[in-house]
Structures are given as structure tokens and as C-alpha cells.
C-alpha positions as CSV (number, residue, x, y, z in Angstrom):
1,X,-18.4,-14.5,9.1
2,X,-19.7,-12.2,12.1
3,X,-16.7,-9.5,14.0
4,X,-17.9,-7.3,16.8
5,X,-16.6,-4.4,15.3
6,X,-15.5,-1.3,17.7
7,X,-18.3,1.2,17.0
8,X,-17.7,3.9,19.1
9,X,-14.2,4.7,19.1
10,X,-12.3,7.0,17.6
11,X,-8.7,5.6,16.1
12,X,-6.6,6.7,18.6
13,X,-9.0,5.3,21.5
14,X,-9.1,2.1,19.3
15,X,-5.0,1.8,19.6
16,X,-4.5,3.7,23.5
17,X,-6.8,1.4,25.0
18,X,-4.2,-1.8,23.5
19,X,-1.3,0.4,23.8
20,X,-2.2,0.6,27.7
21,X,-2.2,-3.6,27.6
22,X,1.2,-3.7,26.5
23,X,3.4,-1.3,28.1
24,X,6.9,-1.1,27.9
25,X,7.3,-3.7,25.4
26,X,9.0,-2.7,21.9
27,X,6.3,-1.1,19.6
28,X,8.8,0.8,16.9
29,X,12.3,0.3,16.1
30,X,14.5,2.2,13.8
31,X,16.2,-0.4,12.2
32,X,19.2,1.6,11.4
33,X,19.6,3.1,14.6
34,X,18.0,1.1,17.3
35,X,16.2,3.9,18.5
36,X,12.6,2.7,19.7
37,X,9.3,3.8,21.3
38,X,7.8,1.3,24.0
39,X,3.9,1.1,23.6
40,X,3.2,3.3,26.9
41,X,5.9,5.5,24.6
42,X,3.8,6.3,22.0
43,X,0.6,6.6,24.3
44,X,2.5,9.1,26.2
45,X,3.9,11.0,23.4
46,X,0.9,11.0,21.5
47,X,-1.2,13.1,24.2
48,X,2.0,15.3,24.4
49,X,2.5,16.4,20.9
50,X,-1.3,16.9,21.1
51,X,-1.1,18.8,23.6
52,X,1.2,20.9,22.1
53,X,-0.3,21.2,18.8
54,X,-3.8,21.8,20.7
55,X,-2.0,25.6,22.2
56,X,-0.6,26.4,18.7
57,X,-4.0,26.1,16.9
58,X,-4.7,22.6,15.6
59,X,-8.0,21.9,16.0
60,X,-11.2,19.2,14.7
61,X,-11.4,19.7,10.8
62,X,-7.7,21.1,9.5
63,X,-5.8,19.4,7.3
64,X,-2.0,18.5,8.2
65,X,0.6,17.6,5.7
66,X,2.8,14.1,6.7
67,X,5.4,14.4,4.2
68,X,8.0,11.7,5.5
69,X,10.3,8.8,4.9
70,X,9.8,6.0,7.6
71,X,10.6,7.0,10.6
72,X,9.5,5.8,13.7
73,X,7.6,9.1,15.2
74,X,5.6,8.3,12.4
75,X,2.2,6.6,14.6
76,X,3.0,9.4,17.3
77,X,2.4,12.2,14.7
78,X,-0.8,11.0,13.2
79,X,-2.4,9.7,16.2
80,X,-1.8,12.8,18.3
81,X,-3.2,14.7,15.2
82,X,-6.3,12.4,14.6
83,X,-7.3,12.0,18.8
84,X,-7.9,16.3,17.6
85,X,-10.0,16.1,14.9
86,X,-7.4,16.9,12.4
87,X,-6.7,15.0,9.1
88,X,-3.6,13.6,8.6
89,X,-3.0,14.2,4.5
90,X,-0.1,11.2,3.7
91,X,2.1,12.5,0.8
92,X,4.7,9.9,-0.8
93,X,8.3,11.3,0.4
94,X,9.1,11.2,-3.2
95,X,7.1,13.5,-4.0
96,X,8.3,16.8,-6.0
97,X,7.8,20.5,-5.2
98,X,4.9,20.7,-8.0
99,X,3.4,16.7,-6.6
100,X,3.5,18.5,-3.4
101,X,1.7,22.2,-3.8
102,X,-1.0,20.1,-5.6
103,X,-1.6,17.7,-2.8
104,X,-1.4,20.7,-0.3
105,X,-3.8,22.2,-2.8
106,X,-6.5,20.2,-3.2
107,X,-6.6,19.2,0.6
108,X,-6.3,22.7,2.2
109,X,-3.7,21.6,4.6
110,X,-2.6,23.8,6.8
111,X,0.2,22.2,8.5
112,X,3.2,20.2,7.3
113,X,6.0,17.6,9.0
114,X,8.8,17.0,7.2
115,X,12.0,14.8,7.5
116,X,15.2,16.8,7.6
117,X,16.0,15.1,4.3
118,X,12.7,16.2,2.7
119,X,13.0,20.1,4.5
120,X,14.1,21.9,1.1
121,X,11.6,20.5,-1.2
122,X,8.8,21.0,2.3
123,X,9.5,25.0,2.6
124,X,9.2,25.4,-0.6
125,X,6.4,24.0,-1.6
126,X,4.8,25.2,1.9
127,X,6.2,29.0,0.8
128,X,4.2,28.7,-2.6
129,X,0.8,27.6,-0.6
130,X,0.9,29.5,2.6
131,X,2.0,27.0,4.9
132,X,3.5,29.0,7.8
133,X,4.3,26.2,10.3
134,X,6.6,23.7,9.3
135,X,7.7,20.9,12.2
136,X,10.6,18.4,11.4
137,X,11.5,14.8,12.7
138,X,15.3,16.1,13.8
139,X,16.5,19.2,12.7
140,X,16.3,21.5,9.8
141,X,16.6,25.6,9.1
142,X,13.0,26.8,9.0
143,X,11.4,24.4,10.9
144,X,10.3,23.5,14.7
145,X,11.9,20.5,16.2
146,X,9.1,18.0,16.8
147,X,11.6,16.9,19.8
148,X,10.2,20.7,21.6
149,X,7.0,19.2,21.3
150,X,7.6,16.4,23.2
151,X,8.8,18.4,25.8
152,X,4.7,20.1,26.4
153,X,2.9,18.6,29.7
154,X,0.3,17.6,28.1
155,X,-1.9,19.2,30.2
156,X,-3.5,21.1,27.4
157,X,-5.1,17.6,25.6
158,X,-8.4,17.9,24.5
159,X,-10.4,15.2,26.0
160,X,-14.3,16.6,25.0
161,X,-13.1,16.2,20.8
162,X,-16.7,14.7,19.6
163,X,-15.5,12.0,17.4
164,X,-17.8,10.5,14.9
165,X,-16.1,7.2,13.8
166,X,-18.3,6.9,10.7
167,X,-18.9,10.4,9.7
168,X,-15.6,11.9,10.4
169,X,-12.4,11.4,8.6
170,X,-9.3,10.1,10.0
171,X,-7.0,9.7,7.4
172,X,-6.8,11.1,3.9
173,X,-3.9,9.4,1.7
174,X,-4.3,10.2,-2.1
175,X,-4.9,7.7,-5.2
176,X,-5.2,8.1,-8.7
177,X,-8.3,5.7,-8.8
178,X,-9.3,4.6,-11.7
179,X,-8.8,7.4,-14.2
180,X,-7.8,11.0,-13.9
181,X,-5.5,13.1,-11.6
182,X,-4.5,11.7,-7.9
183,X,-7.8,12.7,-5.6
184,X,-8.1,12.4,-2.2
185,X,-9.6,9.3,-0.4
186,X,-11.3,10.6,2.5
187,X,-11.1,7.1,5.0
188,X,-13.5,7.7,8.4
189,X,-12.5,6.3,11.6
190,X,-14.7,3.4,11.2
191,X,-13.4,2.4,7.8
192,X,-9.9,2.1,9.3
193,X,-11.0,0.4,12.7
194,X,-12.8,-2.2,10.4
195,X,-10.1,-3.3,8.4
196,X,-7.6,-3.6,10.7
197,X,-10.6,-6.2,12.8
198,X,-11.3,-8.1,9.7
199,X,-7.4,-8.9,8.9
200,X,-6.5,-9.1,12.7
201,X,-9.4,-10.5,14.8
202,X,-10.0,-13.8,12.4
203,X,-7.9,-16.7,12.8
204,X,-5.6,-18.0,9.8
205,X,-5.4,-14.5,8.3
206,X,-2.6,-12.4,10.1
207,X,-2.3,-14.2,12.7
208,X,0.0,-11.4,14.5
209,X,1.4,-11.8,17.9
210,X,2.9,-10.4,20.7
211,X,6.3,-12.2,19.8
212,X,6.4,-11.3,16.5
213,X,8.5,-9.5,15.2
214,X,7.2,-7.7,11.7
215,X,9.7,-6.1,9.0
216,X,8.2,-2.5,7.5
217,X,10.6,-1.5,4.5
218,X,7.2,-0.4,2.3
219,X,6.1,3.4,2.6
220,X,3.6,4.4,5.7
221,X,2.1,7.3,3.3
222,X,0.7,4.2,0.8
223,X,-2.2,2.7,2.8
224,X,-1.0,-0.9,2.8
225,X,2.1,0.6,5.4
226,X,0.3,2.8,7.1
227,X,-2.9,0.3,7.9
228,X,-1.9,-2.7,7.2
229,X,1.3,-3.1,8.6
230,X,1.5,-0.4,10.8
231,X,-1.8,-0.3,11.9
232,X,-2.6,-4.6,12.4
233,X,0.7,-4.6,14.1
234,X,0.0,-2.4,16.5
235,X,-3.1,-3.4,17.0
236,X,-1.7,-7.7,18.4
237,X,1.3,-5.5,19.9
238,X,4.0,-6.9,17.4
239,X,7.6,-4.8,17.8
240,X,7.6,-3.0,14.2
241,X,11.5,-3.0,12.9
242,X,11.4,-0.3,10.2
243,X,13.6,1.1,7.8
244,X,13.3,4.3,5.6
245,X,13.4,2.3,1.9
246,X,13.8,-1.0,0.7
247,X,18.2,-1.7,-0.2
248,X,18.3,-5.7,-1.0
249,X,21.7,-6.1,2.0
250,X,20.1,-3.5,4.4
251,X,16.7,-5.6,3.8
252,X,18.3,-9.1,4.0
253,X,20.6,-7.8,6.7
254,X,17.8,-7.3,8.9
255,X,15.8,-9.8,8.9
256,X,19.2,-11.7,9.7
257,X,20.3,-9.9,12.6
258,X,17.1,-8.8,14.0
259,X,16.1,-12.3,13.0
260,X,12.1,-10.9,11.6
261,X,9.6,-13.3,11.6
262,X,6.9,-11.5,9.4
263,X,7.5,-9.5,6.1
264,X,5.2,-7.6,4.0
265,X,6.1,-7.4,1.0
266,X,5.1,-5.9,-2.6
267,X,5.9,-8.5,-5.8
268,X,9.1,-7.1,-7.0
269,X,10.3,-8.1,-3.4
270,X,9.1,-10.9,-4.2
271,X,10.7,-11.5,-7.3
272,X,14.4,-9.9,-5.9
273,X,14.1,-13.1,-2.9
274,X,13.3,-15.6,-5.0
275,X,16.0,-15.1,-7.9
276,X,18.5,-13.0,-6.6
277,X,21.7,-14.6,-5.5
278,X,22.9,-12.7,-2.8
279,X,19.8,-14.0,-0.6
280,X,21.9,-17.0,-0.3
281,X,25.1,-15.1,1.7
282,X,21.9,-14.1,4.4
283,X,20.6,-16.5,6.9
284,X,16.7,-15.5,6.5
285,X,14.8,-19.0,8.3
286,X,13.8,-16.6,11.3
287,X,10.6,-15.1,8.5
288,X,8.2,-18.0,9.1
289,X,5.1,-15.8,6.9
290,X,5.0,-13.5,4.0
291,X,2.3,-11.3,3.2
292,X,2.4,-9.9,-0.7
293,X,0.1,-7.5,-2.1
294,X,-0.3,-4.2,-3.8
295,X,0.2,-5.4,-7.1
296,X,-0.9,-8.9,-7.9
297,X,1.4,-11.8,-8.0
298,X,1.6,-14.7,-10.6
299,X,1.3,-17.8,-9.8
300,X,4.6,-18.6,-11.9
301,X,6.8,-16.1,-9.8
302,X,5.1,-17.4,-6.4
303,X,6.0,-20.7,-7.3
304,X,9.4,-19.9,-8.1
305,X,9.5,-18.3,-4.8
306,X,8.3,-21.3,-2.9
307,X,10.8,-23.5,-4.8
308,X,13.2,-21.7,-3.4
309,X,12.1,-20.3,-0.3
310,X,10.5,-23.2,2.0
311,X,8.2,-20.1,3.9
312,X,4.5,-19.7,3.9
313,X,3.5,-16.5,1.2
314,X,0.3,-15.0,1.5
315,X,-1.9,-12.5,-1.1
316,X,-4.1,-9.7,0.1
317,X,-6.0,-7.4,-2.0
318,X,-7.4,-4.1,-1.9
319,X,-7.2,0.1,-2.9
320,X,-6.8,2.6,-1.0
321,X,-10.3,2.9,-1.4
322,X,-11.2,-0.1,0.7
323,X,-8.6,1.0,4.0
324,X,-7.4,-1.5,2.1
325,X,-8.0,-4.6,2.0
326,X,-10.9,-6.6,0.8
327,X,-9.2,-10.1,-0.1
328,X,-5.9,-11.8,1.4
329,X,-5.5,-15.8,2.0
330,X,-6.5,-17.7,5.4
331,X,-4.7,-20.6,6.4
332,X,-5.8,-23.7,7.7
333,X,-9.2,-23.7,6.7
334,X,-10.4,-25.0,3.9
335,X,-9.0,-26.3,0.9
336,X,-5.3,-24.4,0.5
337,X,-5.3,-21.6,-1.8
338,X,-4.1,-21.9,-5.0
339,X,-0.9,-19.8,-6.3
340,X,-1.3,-16.9,-7.9
341,X,-4.9,-16.3,-5.8
342,X,-5.1,-13.6,-3.6
343,X,-7.5,-15.5,-1.4
344,X,-11.2,-15.0,-0.1
345,X,-13.4,-12.2,0.6
346,X,-13.1,-11.2,4.1
347,X,-15.6,-11.2,5.7
348,X,-18.9,-9.0,6.2
349,X,-17.7,-7.9,2.6
350,X,-19.6,-8.4,-0.4
351,X,-17.6,-9.0,-4.0
352,X,-18.9,-9.7,-7.4
353,X,-17.5,-9.4,-11.0
354,X,-18.8,-7.8,-13.3
355,X,-19.3,-7.9,-17.5
356,X,-17.1,-4.9,-18.4
357,X,-19.7,-3.7,-20.9
358,X,-23.1,-4.5,-19.4
359,X,-22.4,-4.6,-15.8
360,X,-23.7,-7.5,-15.3
361,X,-22.4,-10.0,-13.0
362,X,-20.3,-12.5,-14.0
363,X,-20.3,-16.4,-13.2
364,X,-17.3,-18.0,-11.5
365,X,-14.2,-18.2,-13.8
366,X,-15.6,-15.3,-16.1
367,X,-13.4,-12.3,-16.6
368,X,-14.7,-8.5,-15.9
369,X,-13.9,-5.7,-12.7
370,X,-14.0,-6.6,-9.6
371,X,-16.8,-4.4,-7.4
372,X,-16.5,-4.1,-3.7
373,X,-19.1,-3.2,-1.1
374,X,-18.1,-3.7,2.7
375,X,-17.7,-1.4,5.9
376,X,-14.5,-0.9,4.3
377,X,-15.5,1.3,1.6
378,X,-14.4,5.0,1.8
379,X,-16.7,7.8,2.5
380,X,-15.7,9.1,-0.7
381,X,-13.3,11.3,-2.8
382,X,-12.6,14.6,-1.6
383,X,-13.9,17.5,-2.9
384,X,-14.7,15.6,-5.6
385,X,-18.6,14.2,-6.0
386,X,-18.2,13.2,-9.8
387,X,-15.5,11.3,-9.1
388,X,-17.1,9.4,-6.5
389,X,-20.0,8.7,-7.9
390,X,-18.5,6.9,-10.9
391,X,-16.4,5.3,-8.5
392,X,-19.3,4.1,-6.0
393,X,-22.4,2.9,-7.5
394,X,-26.0,4.3,-6.1
395,X,-26.5,0.8,-4.4
396,X,-22.8,1.2,-2.6
397,X,-20.6,-0.7,-5.0
398,X,-17.4,0.1,-5.3
399,X,-16.2,-0.1,-8.8
400,X,-12.5,-0.8,-8.2
401,X,-11.0,-0.7,-12.4
402,X,-9.1,-3.9,-11.9
403,X,-9.8,-7.0,-13.9
404,X,-9.9,-10.4,-11.9
405,X,-12.5,-13.5,-11.5
406,X,-13.5,-16.0,-8.9
407,X,-12.6,-20.2,-9.3
408,X,-15.4,-22.3,-7.9
409,X,-14.5,-22.3,-4.2
410,X,-13.9,-18.5,-4.3
411,X,-10.7,-18.2,-4.7
412,X,-10.3,-14.6,-6.6
413,X,-7.7,-13.7,-9.3
414,X,-6.4,-10.1,-10.2
415,X,-5.3,-10.0,-13.9
416,X,-4.7,-6.1,-14.4
417,X,-6.0,-2.6,-14.5
418,X,-8.9,-1.8,-16.9
419,X,-7.1,1.2,-17.9
420,X,-3.9,-0.8,-18.8
421,X,-5.6,-3.6,-20.9
422,X,-3.6,-2.9,-24.2
423,X,-5.9,-3.5,-27.1
424,X,-4.9,-5.5,-30.5
425,X,-7.0,-5.9,-33.2
426,X,-10.2,-5.9,-30.0
427,X,-8.2,-9.1,-28.4
428,X,-7.8,-7.7,-25.1
429,X,-4.3,-8.6,-23.5
430,X,-3.6,-8.2,-19.9
431,X,0.6,-6.2,-19.6
432,X,0.5,-8.3,-16.3
433,X,-0.6,-11.8,-17.8
434,X,2.3,-11.4,-19.9
435,X,4.8,-9.7,-17.6
436,X,4.7,-13.2,-15.8
437,X,5.4,-15.8,-18.2
438,X,8.2,-13.4,-18.8
439,X,9.4,-13.0,-15.0
440,X,8.7,-16.9,-15.4
441,X,11.9,-17.2,-17.3
442,X,15.1,-17.9,-15.4
443,X,17.1,-15.5,-17.3
444,X,15.0,-12.7,-17.1
445,X,15.6,-10.7,-13.8
446,X,12.5,-8.3,-14.2
447,X,10.2,-7.1,-16.8
448,X,7.0,-5.0,-18.4
449,X,4.6,-4.1,-20.7
450,X,3.0,-1.5,-22.3
451,X,0.6,-1.0,-25.0
452,X,2.5,1.3,-27.8
453,X,-0.2,2.7,-30.8
454,X,-0.2,1.2,-33.8
455,X,-2.5,2.4,-37.0
456,X,-3.5,-1.0,-38.7
457,X,-3.9,-2.9,-34.8
458,X,-4.4,-0.3,-32.4
459,X,-1.8,-1.1,-30.0
460,X,1.1,-3.9,-29.9
461,X,2.4,-5.3,-26.4
462,X,6.0,-4.3,-26.0
463,X,8.2,-6.0,-23.9
464,X,10.8,-3.1,-21.1
465,X,13.5,-6.4,-19.4
466,X,15.9,-6.7,-17.1
467,X,17.7,-9.6,-18.4
468,X,21.2,-11.2,-18.9
469,X,22.4,-13.4,-21.7
470,X,19.2,-13.6,-23.7
471,X,18.4,-12.7,-27.2
472,X,15.2,-10.7,-28.7
473,X,14.2,-14.6,-30.5
474,X,14.7,-16.2,-26.9
475,X,12.3,-14.4,-25.6
476,X,9.4,-14.3,-29.0
477,X,9.8,-18.1,-28.4
478,X,9.9,-18.5,-25.1
479,X,6.7,-16.4,-24.8
480,X,5.4,-17.9,-28.1
481,X,5.1,-21.1,-26.0
482,X,2.9,-19.9,-23.2
483,X,0.6,-17.9,-24.4
484,X,-1.7,-17.0,-27.7
485,X,-0.5,-15.6,-30.7
486,X,-2.0,-12.4,-30.5
487,X,-0.1,-11.7,-26.7
488,X,3.0,-11.8,-29.2
489,X,5.1,-8.7,-28.3
490,X,4.8,-7.0,-31.8
491,X,5.8,-3.6,-30.0
492,X,9.4,-5.4,-30.3
493,X,11.4,-5.7,-27.4
494,X,13.8,-3.1,-24.7
495,X,16.6,-4.1,-22.6
496,X,16.8,-1.9,-19.7
497,X,19.0,-1.7,-16.7
498,X,15.4,-1.5,-14.3
499,X,11.8,-1.1,-14.5
500,X,10.6,2.3,-12.8
501,X,8.5,1.4,-9.8
502,X,6.8,3.6,-7.2
503,X,7.8,3.8,-3.7
504,X,5.1,1.1,-2.9
505,X,6.7,-1.9,-5.6
506,X,4.0,-0.9,-8.3
507,X,5.0,-0.3,-11.9
508,X,5.4,3.1,-13.6
509,X,4.0,2.2,-16.9
510,X,3.0,5.3,-17.9
511,X,6.9,6.9,-17.5
512,X,7.8,3.8,-20.2
513,X,4.7,4.8,-22.2
514,X,5.6,8.2,-21.9
515,X,9.0,7.7,-22.7
516,X,7.7,5.9,-25.9
517,X,5.6,8.1,-27.1
518,X,7.8,10.7,-27.2
519,X,10.3,9.5,-29.5
């Protein structure tokens, strides 16, 4: 399936052509305050901000740190800078001073945008890294308000910045990749515009329309929020309703009051919608489509959700390194997607599954590492040629570090991460598989699995469970009925109040591993 990719435009030009068509239609709304910007305002303010930043010395090749939670100015800040050839490096709003300092130093960022709630952390890191120009959405001491820059006349906005879409970077998010410390992922203008078109221009994939109201509670710093939610929604003229973070009643209340039609979620949010009793207190029938991504959604959990809600749910799969999507469920074409599958390969993308030891391509129903090749694959890791060559081979295949397989209809399934596999007496135990079984139990609200060191066996699977009124014996018995004996929770069971997760919803197994090792 071919797509007529836009190959000669920068990312902002790609959007601005659309914005001019959508005009005064609401583009993005603050779900708490109701403040909003139309598409025309997004374009106009991007030009004004770009003009003001040019006067302040911003130029092509500079890097600017974006250290903000979900504010409706986020796309304006990014588009204005990218128009100038300035590269935004997207930073988690949960970053500590050392984490912030690390990313600033790695990218050599000269400027930073933040919000009042994060200003203290931003100022400490800026001082340590030599950043002297700090901007804020709102007001904070020692930071220049972005509102002042919005008053610029726009006349200094440069119209002669040469952008080479396939070479020049449009964004520099960070990812841990398959191993090691977080690394800057170099995404070009073409990487991002291509992936947005792959998702948005083919019937049956996202099918976002002008009438859609899209709830964005996932963070914009994450590539899922940045490109899949913001990118595709603004490209198609939908209205994005933004929330700063996931709070159950605010999330449900916003769906009800705004009549949200589309949700982009992660598996923990699907779990909440599937099992939480408070969901029944709200009317969410306006939602007609849900896409789950960022982590595998198990067959059992998907079925539990579908039994409770008659809302179509899709899955997608990708990585920061693939801008991010490589697979997505497609509606109305071919055989129906089986529950638990992340869907089919996107157009103009190749995917193979290789043996973890030999590297040879595997046939259907054989588990191995997912490898991806296509126009959305990153340019490489920033200033890290070694990590780049270890991840993208000489033939252009990106080795994802994810284990999966495809069935006879070429629907793909993700099992787990290579580095998170538990090795018990030589057997491979996938934490995700065990977690899916635990979550299928009606008394278990949440769960995760880690491997704990064992001198005799290598590692033992240990379960961390959020549950009421269920004994360890019941848990062990339930697992034994579902899985092979080598997958038993021989490392024990620990009851916890919550499972640690990142802002994008990924389980932070390393936090639990560090706690376990410290005992």
C-alpha cells in the first residue's frame, strides 16, 4: 500500500497548510480552565513566538529544552522553534534536577521552557548547566513569561531557513533504547510527517475527523503524546482536550462533560476502565474509539474491558525510535484483529521476527526479536554512534529489543522486552505473560512481575500485587491452572498499595528490582 508522502516540507509547514484550512475551529482546549486556541491562533502565535525567539538569538541547530507538563501552549512552543531550525528536546515533567541536568548536558541545550510548578527544578538545573534564558508558560520569578513573547509583531520571523526534511532534526526525545542510559533519539522532519501520514491518511487506522474531540492525558513529552495524539489530531483538524495528568474522576468527568469521542490510552488506563467501580458513576458513551499503546495490552484484559464496555478498542505498537508507530489495528479491512494483537504492519514498513541467538528470520507463530525498517526509523542516537550501530544494522533494520511473533494472518503480538525476560533454569519467563494472567483474576486490581536472583536457578519470578481479599495460596493456584510449572511465582508474592509506573504508563520494574536488591 503506497502513500504519497510529503517529502519537501518541514514539520511546521506540513501543519501550517492544514491550520489555514481549519481556521477558527478550536484546536486545543485546557480541560480544566477551558482556555483554548483555534487553528488560526496556533499558526499566528507560532509565527509571533518564532519572531521573538529570533530576536533573542535562537538559530538553526540550537537545542532548546521543553520541561513542561501538558499545557495548551506546547504545540505553539514546538512549532515556533522547529520553524527556526531549533531542535526541541522533550523532557519528562517528572524529571529531577540530576535527570534534567543530564539531558541538557547530553544535548547541549542553550534555552529552556517550563511552567510555574516546575520552575524551581528548572532554575536549579539551568544554573548548573549554564542556561541563562529561561521561559515560562505563566509567571515564575527568574523566568520570562511566554505571554510577553506572544506580543511580538511577527516581522522578524525568518522565511529563509533552509530545512532538509530527511536530514534535519525536528525533535530530540529521549529513550533508554534496548540497554543503558537514556539516549537522544534523532527524529527528522520526514520521520515525523511520514509517520503521521501513515497513521492518519489510510482508511481504517485512526480515521480521525474534524468532529472528533480527543482527550489527551498522556504526556506531550512522550512520543506517543507528541506525535500520535497531538500530531495526528492536529493534522486531521480534531479538537484536542488536554489534561495535565491522569486523575480518575477528572478523567471520567472530562469525558462526560466535553463528550469526548476518542481516547488514546495505555494499558493501566484500560485496566482502570475495565475494573474500577467508579466508572459506572459517569457517562462515557460519547467515546466511539480507543487506541491503546506504549505497552502490550493482554488478550485477557482486552476481553475484560470489552465485556464491560461496548467501545471499539484498537492497539498500536512502536518505539520512540520509530517516530513512534510501526503497527496498528485496522478496522473494516480483512479479517478481524484477534484480542491481544497490536495489529498489522503500517504501510511502507517492513517487519521481521528474528531468532534471539542466530539472528535468522522466523516463520509465523515463532517468538523472537521484532525488527523494523521504514521511513519512520530514526536517524540515529544523538552523539552515540556505538549505540546507533548496535540498534540499527547495516541493512537499516532497527532491532527493537521487544519479543513478539506474528500469526498466519500477519497480525503481530508483543510478548515482552528482551532485557526483562526472566531466566529460570534456562527457561525464558516473560513478565508480561504472568502479569496478564494475574490481571485476569477479578480480585486483582494491578500486578507486575520481576526476576529476583537465585544462586541455584538463576532468577525466580516474584509477583507484586494490588488486591483485596485474596490469599497467596489462591494466587499460586490460579497461576498454576493457567501456566506451565516453570512460570510459578517461586520468588514469592508481595502485596503493595500501587505499582510504580512512568507518566506514559509503563511499569517501572527497575524500581522494584532496586528495592529488592537493597533488601
